[in-house]
C-alpha positions in Angstrom: 12.9 -50.1 -49.7 12.4 -52.3 -46.7 15.6 -50.9 -45.0 14.4 -47.4 -45.7 11.1 -48.0 -44.0 12.9 -49.5 -41.0 15.1 -46.5 -40.8 12.2 -44.1 -40.9 10.4 -46.2 -38.2 13.5 -46.2 -36.0 13.8 -42.4 -36.4 10.2 -41.8 -35.3 10.5 -44.2 -32.4 13.6 -42.4 -31.2 11.9 -39.1 -31.6 8.9 -40.3 -29.6 11.2 -41.6 -26.9 13.0 -38.3 -26.6 9.7 -36.4 -26.4 8.4 -38.7 -23.6 11.7 -38.4 -21.6 11.6 -34.6 -22.0 8.0 -34.5 -20.8 8.8 -36.6 -17.8 11.9 -34.5 -17.0 9.9 -31.2 -17.2 7.1 -32.4 -15.0 9.5 -34.0 -12.5 11.4 -30.8 -12.2 8.2 -28.9 -11.7 7.0 -31.3 -9.0 10.4 -31.4 -7.1 11.2 -27.7 -7.5 11.0 -25.9 -4.2 8.1 -23.4 -4.0 8.0 -20.6 -1.6 4.6 -19.8 0.0 3.9 -16.3 1.4 0.6 -15.2 3.0 -0.5 -11.6 3.1 -2.7 -10.9 6.1 -4.5 -7.5 5.9 -6.5 -5.9 8.7 -10.0 -5.0 7.5 -13.2 -6.4 6.1 -11.9 -6.8 2.5 -8.8 -6.7 0.4 -10.0 -4.2 -2.3 -8.0 -1.3 -0.8 -4.8 -3.3 -1.1 -4.9 -3.8 -4.8 -1.8 -1.8 -5.5 0.2 -3.6 -2.8 -1.1 -7.0 -4.1 0.1 -6.0 -7.6 3.5 -5.1 -6.3 3.9 -8.4 -4.3 2.9 -10.4 -7.4 5.4 -8.6 -9.6 8.1 -9.4 -7.1 7.2 -13.1 -7.2 6.6 -13.4 -10.9 10.0 -14.7 -11.9 10.3 -17.1 -9.0 8.4 -20.2 -7.9 6.4 -18.4 -5.3 2.7 -18.6 -4.3 1.1 -15.6 -2.5 -2.1 -16.1 -0.6 -4.2 -13.1 0.4 -6.5 -13.2 3.5 -8.1 -10.5 5.7 -8.7 -10.3 9.4 -11.8 -8.3 10.3 -11.2 -5.3 12.5 -13.8 -6.6 15.0 -11.6 -9.6 15.6 -9.0 -7.3 17.1 -5.3 -8.2 17.7 -6.3 -11.8 18.7 -7.9 -12.3 15.2 -4.7 -11.2 13.4 -2.6 -13.4 15.6 -4.8 -16.4 15.0 -4.7 -15.7 11.3 -0.9 -15.5 11.3 -0.6 -18.8 13.2 -3.2 -20.4 10.9 -1.3 -19.4 7.8 2.0 -20.8 9.1 0.3 -24.1 10.2 -1.2 -24.5 6.8 2.2 -24.3 5.1 3.2 -20.6 4.6 6.9 -20.1 4.7 6.5 -16.4 5.4 3.7 -14.0 6.5 3.4 -10.3 5.6 1.0 -8.4 7.9 -0.7 -5.1 7.5 -1.9 -4.8 11.1 -4.6 -2.6 12.6 -3.1 -3.5 16.0 0.6 -3.2 15.4 2.0 -2.9 18.9 0.1 -5.9 20.3 0.7 -8.1 17.2 4.4 -7.2 17.0 4.9 -8.0 20.7 3.4 -11.4 20.2 5.5 -12.1 17.1 8.7 -11.1 18.9 7.9 -13.0 22.1 7.3 -16.1 20.1 10.5 -15.8 18.0 8.7 -15.4 14.7 10.4 -12.3 13.4 12.4 -14.3 10.8 9.1 -15.5 9.4 6.8 -12.5 9.9 7.2 -8.9 8.6 4.9 -5.9 8.8 4.0 -3.5 6.0 2.6 0.0 6.3 3.0 0.1 10.0 5.8 -0.2 12.6 8.3 2.1 14.2 12.0 3.0 13.7 13.1 0.7 16.6 11.8 -2.3 14.7 12.6 -1.2 11.2 14.4 -4.5 10.3 11.0 -6.2 10.5 8.6 -3.5 9.1 8.5 -1.2 6.2 6.3 1.9 5.8 6.4 5.4 4.3 7.7 8.1 6.7 4.4 9.8 7.4 5.9 12.6 9.5 8.2 13.5 6.6 5.3 13.1 4.2 3.4 15.7 6.2 6.4 18.1 6.2 6.8 17.8 2.5 3.1 18.3 1.9 3.1 21.4 4.0 6.1 22.7 2.0 4.2 22.1 -1.3 1.2 24.0 0.0 3.3 26.9 1.1 5.1 27.0 -2.2 1.8 27.1 -4.1 0.8 30.0 -1.9 -2.9 29.4 -2.6 -4.2 28.7 0.9 -3.9 30.8 4.1 -6.0 28.9 6.6 -6.5 25.1 6.5 -8.7 22.6 8.3 -7.1 19.2 8.9 -10.0 16.9 8.8 -10.2 13.1 9.5 -12.4 10.4 10.9 -11.6 8.9 14.3 -11.4 5.5 12.7 -8.4 6.5 10.5 -5.2 4.5 10.9 -1.8 6.1 11.0 -2.8 9.8 10.7 -1.1 11.1 13.8 2.4 11.2 12.3 1.1 12.9 9.2 -0.7 15.6 11.2 2.4 16.2 13.3 4.5 16.5 10.1 2.0 19.0 8.7 2.2 21.1 11.9 6.0 21.0 11.8 6.0 22.1 8.2 3.8 25.1 8.9 5.4 26.2 12.2 7.5 29.0 10.8 4.9 30.2 8.3 1.9 32.6 8.6 -0.5 29.9 7.5 -3.1 29.1 10.1 -4.8 25.7 10.7 -7.2 23.8 12.8 -7.4 20.1 13.4 -10.7 18.3 13.6 -10.9 14.5 14.2 -14.5 13.4 14.0 -16.0 10.6 16.0 -18.6 9.6 13.4 -19.9 10.3 9.9 -22.5 12.9 11.2 -19.8 15.0 12.8 -17.7 14.7 9.7 -20.5 15.9 7.5 -21.2 18.8 9.9 -17.6 20.0 9.6 -17.8 19.7 5.8 -21.1 21.8 5.7 -19.5 24.4 8.0 -17.0 25.1 5.3 -19.8 26.6 3.2 -21.0 29.0 5.9 -17.7 29.9 7.4 -15.0 32.0 5.7 -12.4 30.9 8.2 -10.8 28.2 6.0 -9.9 28.4 2.3 -8.6 24.9 2.2 -8.9 21.5 3.8 -6.5 18.6 4.2 -8.4 15.3 4.1 -6.6 12.6 6.0 -8.5 9.4 5.2 -10.7 7.9 2.5 -14.1 8.5 4.1 -13.3 12.2 4.5 -12.0 12.5 0.9 -15.0 10.8 -0.6 -17.4 13.0 1.4 -15.6 16.2 0.6 -15.5 15.4 -3.2 -19.1 14.5 -3.2 -20.0 17.8 -1.5 -17.5 20.0 -3.4 -20.1 21.8 -5.5 -22.2 22.4 -2.4 -19.4 23.8 -0.1 -17.6 26.0 -2.7 -15.4 25.5 -5.7 -12.9 27.9 -4.1 -12.2 25.6 -1.2 -8.9 23.8 -2.1 -9.0 20.1 -1.1 -5.6 18.5 -0.4 -5.6 14.8 0.3 -3.4 12.0 1.8 -4.4 8.7 0.3 -3.2 5.9 -1.9 -6.4 4.7 -3.6 -7.1 4.8 -7.3 -10.3 6.8 -6.5 -8.1 9.6 -5.2 -6.0 9.5 -8.3 -9.2 9.9 -10.4 -10.3 12.8 -8.1 -7.0 14.5 -8.8 -7.2 13.9 -12.5 -10.7 15.4 -12.6 -9.5 18.5 -10.6 -11.6 17.6 -7.5 -8.4 17.6 -5.5 -5.7 20.3 -5.6 -2.9 18.0 -4.7 -2.4 14.4 -3.4 0.2 13.0 -1.0 0.3 9.4 -2.4 2.0 6.5 -0.6 3.4 3.9 -3.1 1.8 0.7 -1.9 3.0 -1.1 -5.1 6.6 -0.5 -4.0 5.9 -1.6 -0.4 4.4 -4.9 -1.6 7.3 -5.4 -4.0 10.0 -4.7 -1.5 8.5 -6.9 1.3 8.2 -10.0 -1.0 11.8 -9.4 -2.3 13.0 -9.2 1.3 11.8 -12.8 1.9 12.8 -14.2 -1.5 16.3 -12.8 -1.6 17.0 -13.0 2.2 18.0 -9.3 2.4 17.0 -6.9 5.1 14.0 -4.6 4.4 16.1 -1.5 5.0 18.7 -2.6 2.5 16.2 -3.3 -0.3 14.2 -0.1 0.4 17.3 2.1 0.5 16.9 5.0 -1.9 13.4 4.0 -3.0 10.8 6.8 -2.6 7.7 5.4 -0.8 5.5 8.5 -1.2 5.0 11.3 -3.7 3.4 14.8 -3.6 1.4 15.0 -6.9 -0.7 17.5 -8.7 -2.3 17.6 -12.1 0.8 19.2 -13.6 3.1 16.3 -12.5 0.8 13.3 -12.4 1.5 12.3 -16.0 5.3 12.7 -15.8 7.2 9.5 -16.9 8.0 8.6 -13.3 4.7 9.4 -11.6 2.5 7.8 -14.3 4.1 4.4 -13.5 3.5 5.0 -9.8 -0.1 6.2 -10.0 -1.2 3.7 -12.6 0.6 0.5 -11.5 -1.9 -1.8 -13.4 -0.4 -0.7 -16.7 3.1 -1.7 -15.7 
């Protein structure tokens, strides 16, 4: 009986020792395991508009020891503010920095001159000469494809391209639209408004002028104002939009928009983080991945597009 008790005691002591050693091993591995820190620096006053990109970046980092910090640099701080934010993130321990810049040329020139291109990449802005260090949707091609969609629908004959002067990266999309319509009979006018009052004036003019039967809204402020005034201007005015916010997906679903050219920010965030974590070039990782879609209510709930338009249910 005594030997049996000693045997049982020895067994539980051995089991306890194994559990203690396992606990120490797990925690030591966790402490000594190398963790990658990535900072995402966005231009603007808040990060709300980058929710999809943030979700994509977090998905890319989910299976790896990677911490992603998100910070914003106010527009008023200019290029200097973004540069200061990049340097601060690196000095505080970031291994890599992803930048959505409102002042791309100036910030890129600084990053290149200071030999930081192995550490810093740009997302949603850049140019083809620097494509190894930036990733963005081809907005010129997006404009061409959107024009082709509108022509195939054959519902509009005269369009107004409408945007706020504060819009970022609309020029390429406008030039793509123009190129897409150049051999057609569709007419168009371009109006870039310097302030909200001028923007509202152009929207109200749609009610009293029969010149345009459709409008292409090129930024979030224009889209929101057009949708809010849709019943006032006319239900017959087709509203086409270029945007990547969940608000515009809702507008499309509720028939406020006729069609939406949607940039896939989720994919952009995912690809950029993978670029750093896997040590592969942006162009190689992005090869064959669509970065924008032309969507209407007939297609938005297809198997492919539903995952793109509603990334939070992935």
